[in-house]
PDB file of N, CA, C and O in Angstrom:
ATOM      1  N   MET A   1      42.665 100.574  69.984  1.00  0.00           N
ATOM      2  CA  MET A   1      43.235  99.717  71.006  1.00  0.00           C
ATOM      3  C   MET A   1      42.871  98.261  70.719  1.00  0.00           C
ATOM      4  O   MET A   1      42.113  97.974  69.793  1.00  0.00           O
ATOM      5  N   SER A   2      43.409  97.362  71.509  1.00  0.00           N
ATOM      6  CA  SER A   2      43.186  95.940  71.271  1.00  0.00           C
ATOM      7  C   SER A   2      41.792  95.514  71.702  1.00  0.00           C
ATOM      8  O   SER A   2      41.080  96.267  72.367  1.00  0.00           O
ATOM      9  N   ASN A   3      41.416  94.324  71.327  1.00  0.00           N
ATOM     10  CA  ASN A   3      40.093  93.796  71.644  1.00  0.00           C
ATOM     11  C   ASN A   3      39.908  93.580  73.136  1.00  0.00           C
ATOM     12  O   ASN A   3      38.768  93.515  73.596  1.00  0.00           O
ATOM     13  N   GLY A   4      41.000  93.465  73.927  1.00  0.00           N
ATOM     14  CA  GLY A   4      40.899  93.189  75.344  1.00  0.00           C
ATOM     15  C   GLY A   4      40.624  94.419  76.194  1.00  0.00           C
ATOM     16  O   GLY A   4      40.537  94.308  77.416  1.00  0.00           O
ATOM     17  N   THR A   5      40.486  95.583  75.584  1.00  0.00           N
ATOM     18  CA  THR A   5      40.263  96.805  76.370  1.00  0.00           C
ATOM     19  C   THR A   5      38.780  96.992  76.641  1.00  0.00           C
ATOM     20  O   THR A   5      37.917  96.557  75.879  1.00  0.00           O
ATOM     21  N   THR A   6      38.522  97.655  77.756  1.00  0.00           N
ATOM     22  CA  THR A   6      37.132  97.939  78.121  1.00  0.00           C
ATOM     23  C   THR A   6      36.805  99.384  77.763  1.00  0.00           C
ATOM     24  O   THR A   6      37.706 100.178  77.493  1.00  0.00           O
ATOM     25  N   SER A   7      35.533  99.722  77.760  1.00  0.00           N
ATOM     26  CA  SER A   7      35.142 101.100  77.436  1.00  0.00           C
ATOM     27  C   SER A   7      35.657 102.061  78.506  1.00  0.00           C
ATOM     28  O   SER A   7      36.054 103.183  78.192  1.00  0.00           O
ATOM     29  N   LEU A   8      35.653 101.626  79.773  1.00  0.00           N
ATOM     30  CA  LEU A   8      36.188 102.464  80.848  1.00  0.00           C
ATOM     31  C   LEU A   8      37.676 102.714  80.620  1.00  0.00           C
ATOM     32  O   LEU A   8      38.170 103.824  80.817  1.00  0.00           O
ATOM     33  N   GLU A   9      38.368 101.681  80.209  1.00  0.00           N
ATOM     34  CA  GLU A   9      39.812 101.779  79.986  1.00  0.00           C
ATOM     35  C   GLU A   9      40.120 102.739  78.839  1.00  0.00           C
ATOM     36  O   GLU A   9      41.135 103.436  78.864  1.00  0.00           O
ATOM     37  N   ARG A  10      39.246 102.776  77.836  1.00  0.00           N
ATOM     38  CA  ARG A  10      39.465 103.673  76.698  1.00  0.00           C
ATOM     39  C   ARG A  10      39.291 105.143  77.083  1.00  0.00           C
ATOM     40  O   ARG A  10      39.872 106.028  76.456  1.00  0.00           O
ATOM     41  N   THR A  11      38.500 105.391  78.100  1.00  0.00           N
ATOM     42  CA  THR A  11      38.208 106.784  78.467  1.00  0.00           C
ATOM     43  C   THR A  11      38.950 107.242  79.714  1.00  0.00           C
ATOM     44  O   THR A  11      39.018 108.444  79.975  1.00  0.00           O
ATOM     45  N   ASN A  12      39.503 106.327  80.484  1.00  0.00           N
ATOM     46  CA  ASN A  12      40.134 106.695  81.752  1.00  0.00           C
ATOM     47  C   ASN A  12      41.560 106.143  81.774  1.00  0.00           C
ATOM     48  O   ASN A  12      41.762 104.930  81.828  1.00  0.00           O
ATOM     49  N   LEU A  13      42.539 107.035  81.732  1.00  0.00           N
ATOM     50  CA  LEU A  13      43.941 106.623  81.703  1.00  0.00           C
ATOM     51  C   LEU A  13      44.330 105.867  82.961  1.00  0.00           C
ATOM     52  O   LEU A  13      45.083 104.895  82.888  1.00  0.00           O
ATOM     53  N   GLU A  14      43.828 106.298  84.121  1.00  0.00           N
ATOM     54  CA  GLU A  14      44.177 105.609  85.374  1.00  0.00           C
ATOM     55  C   GLU A  14      43.662 104.160  85.362  1.00  0.00           C
ATOM     56  O   GLU A  14      44.360 103.248  85.806  1.00  0.00           O
ATOM     57  N   ALA A  15      42.456 103.957  84.857  1.00  0.00           N
ATOM     58  CA  ALA A  15      41.906 102.604  84.763  1.00  0.00           C
ATOM     59  C   ALA A  15      42.757 101.774  83.803  1.00  0.00           C
ATOM     60  O   ALA A  15      43.030 100.601  84.054  1.00  0.00           O
ATOM     61  N   HIS A  16      43.167 102.395  82.710  1.00  0.00           N
ATOM     62  CA  HIS A  16      44.011 101.699  81.737  1.00  0.00           C
ATOM     63  C   HIS A  16      45.336 101.271  82.382  1.00  0.00           C
ATOM     64  O   HIS A  16      45.784 100.137  82.212  1.00  0.00           O
ATOM     65  N   VAL A  17      45.945 102.187  83.114  1.00  0.00           N
ATOM     66  CA  VAL A  17      47.218 101.881  83.763  1.00  0.00           C
ATOM     67  C   VAL A  17      47.040 100.756  84.775  1.00  0.00           C
ATOM     68  O   VAL A  17      47.860  99.840  84.830  1.00  0.00           O
ATOM     69  N   ASP A  18      45.984 100.813  85.572  1.00  0.00           N
ATOM     70  CA  ASP A  18      45.728  99.764  86.575  1.00  0.00           C
ATOM     71  C   ASP A  18      45.489  98.411  85.908  1.00  0.00           C
ATOM     72  O   ASP A  18      46.027  97.396  86.353  1.00  0.00           O
ATOM     73  N   LEU A  19      44.689  98.392  84.849  1.00  0.00           N
ATOM     74  CA  LEU A  19      44.415  97.133  84.152  1.00  0.00           C
ATOM     75  C   LEU A  19      45.678  96.582  83.481  1.00  0.00           C
ATOM     76  O   LEU A  19      45.906  95.372  83.477  1.00  0.00           O
ATOM     77  N   CYS A  20      46.484  97.463  82.922  1.00  0.00           N
ATOM     78  CA  CYS A  20      47.751  97.014  82.320  1.00  0.00           C
ATOM     79  C   CYS A  20      48.666  96.421  83.391  1.00  0.00           C
ATOM     80  O   CYS A  20      49.333  95.416  83.147  1.00  0.00           O
ATOM     81  N   ALA A  21      48.702  97.029  84.561  1.00  0.00           N
ATOM     82  CA  ALA A  21      49.531  96.502  85.645  1.00  0.00           C
ATOM     83  C   ALA A  21      49.067  95.098  86.025  1.00  0.00           C
ATOM     84  O   ALA A  21      49.891  94.211  86.252  1.00  0.00           O
ATOM     85  N   GLU A  22      47.763  94.896  86.096  1.00  0.00           N
ATOM     86  CA  GLU A  22      47.227  93.564  86.399  1.00  0.00           C
ATOM     87  C   GLU A  22      47.577  92.567  85.294  1.00  0.00           C
ATOM     88  O   GLU A  22      47.954  91.427  85.563  1.00  0.00           O
ATOM     89  N   ARG A  23      47.446  93.020  84.055  1.00  0.00           N
ATOM     90  CA  ARG A  23      47.789  92.132  82.927  1.00  0.00           C
ATOM     91  C   ARG A  23      49.267  91.744  82.987  1.00  0.00           C
ATOM     92  O   ARG A  23      49.618  90.578  82.807  1.00  0.00           O
ATOM     93  N   TYR A  24      50.126  92.728  83.239  1.00  0.00           N
ATOM     94  CA  TYR A  24      51.560  92.436  83.318  1.00  0.00           C
ATOM     95  C   TYR A  24      51.876  91.501  84.477  1.00  0.00           C
ATOM     96  O   TYR A  24      52.739  90.629  84.371  1.00  0.00           O
ATOM     97  N   LYS A  25      51.159  91.695  85.595  1.00  0.00           N
ATOM     98  CA  LYS A  25      51.369  90.793  86.729  1.00  0.00           C
ATOM     99  C   LYS A  25      51.008  89.360  86.352  1.00  0.00           C
ATOM    100  O   LYS A  25      51.722  88.417  86.692  1.00  0.00           O
ATOM    101  N   GLY A  26      49.884  89.211  85.642  1.00  0.00           N
ATOM    102  CA  GLY A  26      49.480  87.880  85.182  1.00  0.00           C
ATOM    103  C   GLY A  26      50.486  87.288  84.206  1.00  0.00           C
ATOM    104  O   GLY A  26      50.809  86.103  84.286  1.00  0.00           O
ATOM    105  N   LEU A  27      50.984  88.112  83.281  1.00  0.00           N
ATOM    106  CA  LEU A  27      51.985  87.636  82.327  1.00  0.00           C
ATOM    107  C   LEU A  27      53.279  87.242  83.032  1.00  0.00           C
ATOM    108  O   LEU A  27      53.911  86.248  82.677  1.00  0.00           O
ATOM    109  N   GLU A  28      53.664  88.025  84.028  1.00  0.00           N
ATOM    110  CA  GLU A  28      54.887  87.722  84.773  1.00  0.00           C
ATOM    111  C   GLU A  28      54.748  86.406  85.538  1.00  0.00           C
ATOM    112  O   GLU A  28      55.690  85.616  85.601  1.00  0.00           O
ATOM    113  N   THR A  29      53.567  86.176  86.118  1.00  0.00           N
ATOM    114  CA  THR A  29      53.325  84.923  86.823  1.00  0.00           C
ATOM    115  C   THR A  29      53.418  83.744  85.860  1.00  0.00           C
ATOM    116  O   THR A  29      54.027  82.723  86.177  1.00  0.00           O
ATOM    117  N   ARG A  30      52.818  83.890  84.694  1.00  0.00           N
ATOM    118  CA  ARG A  30      52.872  82.816  83.698  1.00  0.00           C
ATOM    119  C   ARG A  30      54.300  82.599  83.212  1.00  0.00           C
ATOM    120  O   ARG A  30      54.723  81.459  83.020  1.00  0.00           O
ATOM    121  N   LEU A  31      55.042  83.680  83.012  1.00  0.00           N
ATOM    122  CA  LEU A  31      56.430  83.568  82.567  1.00  0.00           C
ATOM    123  C   LEU A  31      57.280  82.882  83.630  1.00  0.00           C
ATOM    124  O   LEU A  31      58.150  82.076  83.299  1.00  0.00           O
ATOM    125  N   ASP A  32      57.040  83.190  84.898  1.00  0.00           N
ATOM    126  CA  ASP A  32      57.768  82.514  85.983  1.00  0.00           C
ATOM    127  C   ASP A  32      57.514  81.013  85.952  1.00  0.00           C
ATOM    128  O   ASP A  32      58.434  80.221  86.156  1.00  0.00           O
ATOM    129  N   LYS A  33      56.261  80.615  85.695  1.00  0.00           N
ATOM    130  CA  LYS A  33      55.928  79.189  85.616  1.00  0.00           C
ATOM    131  C   LYS A  33      56.647  78.526  84.441  1.00  0.00           C
ATOM    132  O   LYS A  33      57.137  77.403  84.563  1.00  0.00           O
ATOM    133  N   VAL A  34      56.707  79.220  83.310  1.00  0.00           N
ATOM    134  CA  VAL A  34      57.399  78.670  82.137  1.00  0.00           C
ATOM    135  C   VAL A  34      58.887  78.532  82.428  1.00  0.00           C
ATOM    136  O   VAL A  34      59.491  77.514  82.091  1.00  0.00           O
ATOM    137  N   GLU A  35      59.488  79.549  83.052  1.00  0.00           N
ATOM    138  CA  GLU A  35      60.908  79.483  83.395  1.00  0.00           C
ATOM    139  C   GLU A  35      61.188  78.314  84.334  1.00  0.00           C
ATOM    140  O   GLU A  35      62.180  77.604  84.165  1.00  0.00           O
ATOM    141  N   LYS A  36      60.323  78.114  85.318  1.00  0.00           N
ATOM    142  CA  LYS A  36      60.512  77.007  86.252  1.00  0.00           C
ATOM    143  C   LYS A  36      60.406  75.666  85.522  1.00  0.00           C
ATOM    144  O   LYS A  36      61.190  74.750  85.772  1.00  0.00           O
ATOM    145  N   ALA A  37      59.436  75.564  84.622  1.00  0.00           N
ATOM    146  CA  ALA A  37      59.266  74.321  83.862  1.00  0.00           C
ATOM    147  C   ALA A  37      60.495  74.042  82.997  1.00  0.00           C
ATOM    148  O   ALA A  37      60.937  72.897  82.894  1.00  0.00           O
ATOM    149  N   VAL A  38      61.043  75.082  82.380  1.00  0.00           N
ATOM    150  CA  VAL A  38      62.233  74.905  81.545  1.00  0.00           C
ATOM    151  C   VAL A  38      63.420  74.480  82.409  1.00  0.00           C
ATOM    152  O   VAL A  38      64.178  73.590  82.023  1.00  0.00           O
ATOM    153  N   LEU A  39      63.587  75.105  83.568  1.00  0.00           N
ATOM    154  CA  LEU A  39      64.684  74.725  84.467  1.00  0.00           C
ATOM    155  C   LEU A  39      64.528  73.285  84.950  1.00  0.00           C
ATOM    156  O   LEU A  39      65.506  72.540  85.007  1.00  0.00           O
ATOM    157  N   ASP A  40      63.307  72.893  85.295  1.00  0.00           N
ATOM    158  CA  ASP A  40      63.065  71.510  85.726  1.00  0.00           C
ATOM    159  C   ASP A  40      63.383  70.531  84.602  1.00  0.00           C
ATOM    160  O   ASP A  40      63.983  69.481  84.836  1.00  0.00           O
ATOM    161  N   LEU A  41      62.981  70.876  83.388  1.00  0.00           N
ATOM    162  CA  LEU A  41      63.261  70.019  82.236  1.00  0.00           C
ATOM    163  C   LEU A  41      64.767  69.921  82.000  1.00  0.00           C
ATOM    164  O   LEU A  41      65.289  68.848  81.696  1.00  0.00           O
ATOM    165  N   HIS A  42      65.453  71.047  82.142  1.00  0.00           N
ATOM    166  CA  HIS A  42      66.907  71.048  81.963  1.00  0.00           C
ATOM    167  C   HIS A  42      67.578  70.149  82.998  1.00  0.00           C
ATOM    168  O   HIS A  42      68.476  69.378  82.660  1.00  0.00           O
ATOM    169  N   LYS A  43      67.151  70.244  84.247  1.00  0.00           N
ATOM    170  CA  LYS A  43      67.717  69.394  85.304  1.00  0.00           C
ATOM    171  C   LYS A  43      67.465  67.923  85.003  1.00  0.00           C
ATOM    172  O   LYS A  43      68.352  67.086  85.170  1.00  0.00           O
ATOM    173  N   GLU A  44      66.251  67.612  84.558  1.00  0.00           N
ATOM    174  CA  GLU A  44      65.898  66.227  84.251  1.00  0.00           C
ATOM    175  C   GLU A  44      66.736  65.694  83.091  1.00  0.00           C
ATOM    176  O   GLU A  44      67.203  64.555  83.125  1.00  0.00           O
ATOM    177  N   MET A  45      66.925  66.525  82.062  1.00  0.00           N
ATOM    178  CA  MET A  45      67.726  66.108  80.922  1.00  0.00           C
ATOM    179  C   MET A  45      69.189  65.905  81.324  1.00  0.00           C
ATOM    180  O   MET A  45      69.835  64.968  80.854  1.00  0.00           O
ATOM    181  N   ARG A  46      69.713  66.774  82.190  1.00  0.00           N
ATOM    182  CA  ARG A  46      71.092  66.630  82.647  1.00  0.00           C
ATOM    183  C   ARG A  46      71.249  65.331  83.433  1.00  0.00           C
ATOM    184  O   ARG A  46      72.237  64.617  83.261  1.00  0.00           O
ATOM    185  N   THR A  47      70.282  65.023  84.293  1.00  0.00           N
ATOM    186  CA  THR A  47      70.323  63.783  85.066  1.00  0.00           C
ATOM    187  C   THR A  47      70.290  62.577  84.139  1.00  0.00           C
ATOM    188  O   THR A  47      71.044  61.622  84.330  1.00  0.00           O
ATOM    189  N   MET A  48      69.416  62.617  83.134  1.00  0.00           N
ATOM    190  CA  MET A  48      69.329  61.511  82.184  1.00  0.00           C
ATOM    191  C   MET A  48      70.640  61.355  81.420  1.00  0.00           C
ATOM    192  O   MET A  48      71.087  60.235  81.176  1.00  0.00           O
ATOM    193  N   HIS A  49      71.252  62.467  81.044  1.00  0.00           N
ATOM    194  CA  HIS A  49      72.520  62.410  80.325  1.00  0.00           C
ATOM    195  C   HIS A  49      73.603  61.775  81.193  1.00  0.00           C
ATOM    196  O   HIS A  49      74.367  60.932  80.722  1.00  0.00           O
ATOM    197  N   GLU A  50      73.667  62.179  82.451  1.00  0.00           N
ATOM    198  CA  GLU A  50      74.670  61.613  83.353  1.00  0.00           C
ATOM    199  C   GLU A  50      74.451  60.116  83.539  1.00  0.00           C
ATOM    200  O   GLU A  50      75.413  59.351  83.595  1.00  0.00           O
ATOM    201  N   GLU A  51      73.191  59.693  83.637  1.00  0.00           N
ATOM    202  CA  GLU A  51      72.891  58.263  83.760  1.00  0.00           C
ATOM    203  C   GLU A  51      73.295  57.514  82.492  1.00  0.00           C
ATOM    204  O   GLU A  51      73.822  56.404  82.566  1.00  0.00           O
ATOM    205  N   ASN A  52      73.048  58.122  81.325  1.00  0.00           N
ATOM    206  CA  ASN A  52      73.427  57.482  80.066  1.00  0.00           C
ATOM    207  C   ASN A  52      74.935  57.323  79.955  1.00  0.00           C
ATOM    208  O   ASN A  52      75.417  56.293  79.484  1.00  0.00           O
ATOM    209  N   VAL A  53      75.687  58.340  80.387  1.00  0.00           N
ATOM    210  CA  VAL A  53      77.149  58.245  80.354  1.00  0.00           C
ATOM    211  C   VAL A  53      77.609  57.132  81.282  1.00  0.00           C
ATOM    212  O   VAL A  53      78.493  56.351  80.932  1.00  0.00           O
ATOM    213  N   LYS A  54      77.012  57.060  82.464  1.00  0.00           N
ATOM    214  CA  LYS A  54      77.380  56.014  83.421  1.00  0.00           C
ATOM    215  C   LYS A  54      77.059  54.626  82.852  1.00  0.00           C
ATOM    216  O   LYS A  54      77.874  53.708  82.949  1.00  0.00           O
ATOM    217  N   ASN A  55      75.872  54.479  82.261  1.00  0.00           N
ATOM    218  CA  ASN A  55      75.474  53.194  81.667  1.00  0.00           C
ATOM    219  C   ASN A  55      76.399  52.817  80.508  1.00  0.00           C
ATOM    220  O   ASN A  55      76.750  51.649  80.341  1.00  0.00           O
ATOM    221  N   HIS A  56      76.786  53.806  79.717  1.00  0.00           N
ATOM    222  CA  HIS A  56      77.685  53.560  78.588  1.00  0.00           C
ATOM    223  C   HIS A  56      79.035  53.057  79.101  1.00  0.00           C
ATOM    224  O   HIS A  56      79.612  52.131  78.530  1.00  0.00           O
ATOM    225  N   THR A  57      79.532  53.662  80.169  1.00  0.00           N
ATOM    226  CA  THR A  57      80.807  53.238  80.763  1.00  0.00           C
ATOM    227  C   THR A  57      80.696  51.805  81.279  1.00  0.00           C
ATOM    228  O   THR A  57      81.598  50.994  81.071  1.00  0.00           O
ATOM    229  N   ASN A  58      79.596  51.500  81.947  1.00  0.00           N
ATOM    230  CA  ASN A  58      79.394  50.136  82.460  1.00  0.00           C
ATOM    231  C   ASN A  58      79.315  49.128  81.318  1.00  0.00           C
ATOM    232  O   ASN A  58      79.866  48.032  81.422  1.00  0.00           O
ATOM    233  N   THR A  59      78.642  49.484  80.240  1.00  0.00           N
ATOM    234  CA  THR A  59      78.536  48.598  79.085  1.00  0.00           C
ATOM    235  C   THR A  59      79.914  48.338  78.486  1.00  0.00           C
ATOM    236  O   THR A  59      80.230  47.209  78.112  1.00  0.00           O
ATOM    237  N   ASN A  60      80.730  49.379  78.394  1.00  0.00           N
ATOM    238  CA  ASN A  60      82.085  49.203  77.861  1.00  0.00           C
ATOM    239  C   ASN A  60      82.898  48.254  78.742  1.00  0.00           C
ATOM    240  O   ASN A  60      83.645  47.422  78.228  1.00  0.00           O
ATOM    241  N   LYS A  61      82.759  48.373  80.049  1.00  0.00           N
ATOM    242  CA  LYS A  61      83.490  47.486  80.965  1.00  0.00           C
ATOM    243  C   LYS A  61      83.041  46.033  80.774  1.00  0.00           C
ATOM    244  O   LYS A  61      83.867  45.120  80.769  1.00  0.00           O
ATOM    245  N   ILE A  62      81.758  45.827  80.621  1.00  0.00           N
ATOM    246  CA  ILE A  62      81.230  44.473  80.424  1.00  0.00           C
ATOM    247  C   ILE A  62      81.746  43.890  79.107  1.00  0.00           C
ATOM    248  O   ILE A  62      82.173  42.736  79.055  1.00  0.00           O
ATOM    249  N   MET A  63      81.704  44.695  78.050  1.00  0.00           N
ATOM    250  CA  MET A  63      82.177  44.212  76.747  1.00  0.00           C
ATOM    251  C   MET A  63      83.676  43.896  76.792  1.00  0.00           C
ATOM    252  O   MET A  63      84.115  42.899  76.218  1.00  0.00           O
ATOM    253  N   LEU A  64      84.457  44.733  77.463  1.00  0.00           N
ATOM    254  CA  LEU A  64      85.889  44.480  77.587  1.00  0.00           C
ATOM    255  C   LEU A  64      86.141  43.195  78.368  1.00  0.00           C
ATOM    256  O   LEU A  64      87.007  42.407  77.988  1.00  0.00           O
ATOM    257  N   GLY A  65      85.407  42.972  79.446  1.00  0.00           N
ATOM    258  CA  GLY A  65      85.535  41.738  80.223  1.00  0.00           C
ATOM    259  C   GLY A  65      85.173  40.511  79.415  1.00  0.00           C
ATOM    260  O   GLY A  65      85.849  39.486  79.498  1.00  0.00           O
ATOM    261  N   ALA A  66      84.113  40.607  78.636  1.00  0.00           N
ATOM    262  CA  ALA A  66      83.695  39.480  77.800  1.00  0.00           C
ATOM    263  C   ALA A  66      84.746  39.185  76.733  1.00  0.00           C
ATOM    264  O   ALA A  66      85.061  38.024  76.471  1.00  0.00           O
ATOM    265  N   ALA A  67      85.289  40.235  76.118  1.00  0.00           N
ATOM    266  CA  ALA A  67      86.325  40.038  75.099  1.00  0.00           C
ATOM    267  C   ALA A  67      87.570  39.404  75.711  1.00  0.00           C
ATOM    268  O   ALA A  67      88.185  38.533  75.096  1.00  0.00           O
ATOM    269  N   ALA A  68      87.944  39.829  76.902  1.00  0.00           N
ATOM    270  CA  ALA A  68      89.111  39.254  77.578  1.00  0.00           C
ATOM    271  C   ALA A  68      88.862  37.780  77.896  1.00  0.00           C
ATOM    272  O   ALA A  68      89.766  36.958  77.746  1.00  0.00           O
ATOM    273  N   THR A  69      87.665  37.439  78.326  1.00  0.00           N
ATOM    274  CA  THR A  69      87.329  36.054  78.643  1.00  0.00           C
ATOM    275  C   THR A  69      87.398  35.177  77.393  1.00  0.00           C
ATOM    276  O   THR A  69      87.962  34.083  77.427  1.00  0.00           O
ATOM    277  N   VAL A  70      86.825  35.659  76.296  1.00  0.00           N
ATOM    278  CA  VAL A  70      86.852  34.895  75.043  1.00  0.00           C
ATOM    279  C   VAL A  70      88.295  34.725  74.568  1.00  0.00           C
ATOM    280  O   VAL A  70      88.683  33.635  74.145  1.00  0.00           O
ATOM    281  N   THR A  71      89.086  35.784  74.635  1.00  0.00           N
ATOM    282  CA  THR A  71      90.492  35.713  74.220  1.00  0.00           C
ATOM    283  C   THR A  71      91.259  34.710  75.075  1.00  0.00           C
ATOM    284  O   THR A  71      92.032  33.910  74.546  1.00  0.00           O
ATOM    285  N   ALA A  72      91.058  34.743  76.372  1.00  0.00           N
ATOM    286  CA  ALA A  72      91.736  33.794  77.266  1.00  0.00           C
ATOM    287  C   ALA A  72      91.320  32.364  76.940  1.00  0.00           C
ATOM    288  O   ALA A  72      92.152  31.457  76.966  1.00  0.00           O
ATOM    289  N   GLY A  73      90.060  32.157  76.639  1.00  0.00           N
ATOM    290  CA  GLY A  73      89.570  30.819  76.276  1.00  0.00           C
ATOM    291  C   GLY A  73      90.204  30.313  74.997  1.00  0.00           C
ATOM    292  O   GLY A  73      90.615  29.156  74.911  1.00  0.00           O
ATOM    293  N   ILE A  74      90.282  31.186  74.001  1.00  0.00           N
ATOM    294  CA  ILE A  74      90.895  30.795  72.726  1.00  0.00           C
ATOM    295  C   ILE A  74      92.380  30.485  72.926  1.00  0.00           C
ATOM    296  O   ILE A  74      92.878  29.484  72.411  1.00  0.00           O
ATOM    297  N   LEU A  75      93.091  31.339  73.674  1.00  0.00           N
ATOM    298  CA  LEU A  75      94.518  31.101  73.929  1.00  0.00           C
ATOM    299  C   LEU A  75      94.748  29.794  74.682  1.00  0.00           C
ATOM    300  O   LEU A  75      95.664  29.037  74.360  1.00  0.00           O
ATOM    301  N   SER A  76      93.919  29.536  75.680  1.00  0.00           N
ATOM    302  CA  SER A  76      94.097  28.290  76.439  1.00  0.00           C
ATOM    303  C   SER A  76      93.809  27.074  75.557  1.00  0.00           C
ATOM    304  O   SER A  76      94.465  26.042  75.700  1.00  0.00           O
ATOM    305  N   THR A  77      92.853  27.180  74.661  1.00  0.00           N
ATOM    306  CA  THR A  77      92.560  26.079  73.732  1.00  0.00           C
ATOM    307  C   THR A  77      93.740  25.850  72.798  1.00  0.00           C
ATOM    308  O   THR A  77      94.117  24.706  72.547  1.00  0.00           O
ATOM    309  N   ILE A  78      94.323  26.916  72.284  1.00  0.00           N
ATOM    310  CA  ILE A  78      95.486  26.785  71.396  1.00  0.00           C
ATOM    311  C   ILE A  78      96.657  26.144  72.138  1.00  0.00           C
ATOM    312  O   ILE A  78      97.347  25.287  71.584  1.00  0.00           O
ATOM    313  N   ILE A  79      96.883  26.548  73.373  1.00  0.00           N
ATOM    314  CA  ILE A  79      97.983  26.003  74.165  1.00  0.00           C
ATOM    315  C   ILE A  79      97.766  24.504  74.397  1.00  0.00           C
ATOM    316  O   ILE A  79      98.697  23.709  74.265  1.00  0.00           O
ATOM    317  N   VAL A  80      96.546  24.130  74.740  1.00  0.00           N
ATOM    318  CA  VAL A  80      96.244  22.708  74.974  1.00  0.00           C
ATOM    319  C   VAL A  80      96.460  21.927  73.677  1.00  0.00           C
ATOM    320  O   VAL A  80      97.032  20.838  73.718  1.00  0.00           O
ATOM    321  N   LEU A  81      96.026  22.440  72.543  1.00  0.00           N
ATOM    322  CA  LEU A  81      96.203  21.740  71.276  1.00  0.00           C
ATOM    323  C   LEU A  81      97.688  21.608  70.906  1.00  0.00           C
ATOM    324  O   LEU A  81      98.109  20.580  70.377  1.00  0.00           O
ATOM    325  N   LEU A  82      98.463  22.636  71.182  1.00  0.00           N
ATOM    326  CA  LEU A  82      99.897  22.583  70.876  1.00  0.00           C
ATOM    327  C   LEU A  82     100.647  21.619  71.779  1.00  0.00           C
ATOM    328  O   LEU A  82     101.635  21.017  71.358  1.00  0.00           O
ATOM    329  N   MET A  83     100.198  21.469  72.993  1.00  0.00           N
ATOM    330  CA  MET A  83     100.877  20.587  73.931  1.00  0.00           C
ATOM    331  C   MET A  83     100.577  19.107  73.622  1.00  0.00           C
ATOM    332  O   MET A  83     101.363  18.240  74.003  1.00  0.00           O
ATOM    333  N   ASN A  84      99.501  18.812  72.967  1.00  0.00           N
ATOM    334  CA  ASN A  84      99.141  17.414  72.640  1.00  0.00           C
ATOM    335  C   ASN A  84      99.795  17.043  71.405  1.00  0.00           C
ATOM    336  O   ASN A  84      99.638  15.915  70.938  1.00  0.00           O
TER     337      ASN A  84
END
C-alpha cells in the first residue's frame, strides 16, 4: 500500500474504507476550490476581454475623428490657396 496508510488501515478493511472516504472528501473539497478559482479566473478574463474590445472601438473612433479633422484642415487650406 502507499506510504499514507496506517498499520490499523492495513489490517482493518473498515478502517481503510473510512479513511479513504475522509481522503476523498478532502480531495473533493480541494477540487471544488480549484474549480471555483478557475471559474473566477475565466470570468475575470472575459471581463478584461470585453473591456479591451470596448477600448479598441473607442480608439478607432478617436483615430477616425482625428483623420477627418486633419483631412478637413488640408482641404480647407487647399481651397484657400486656390481662391487667392
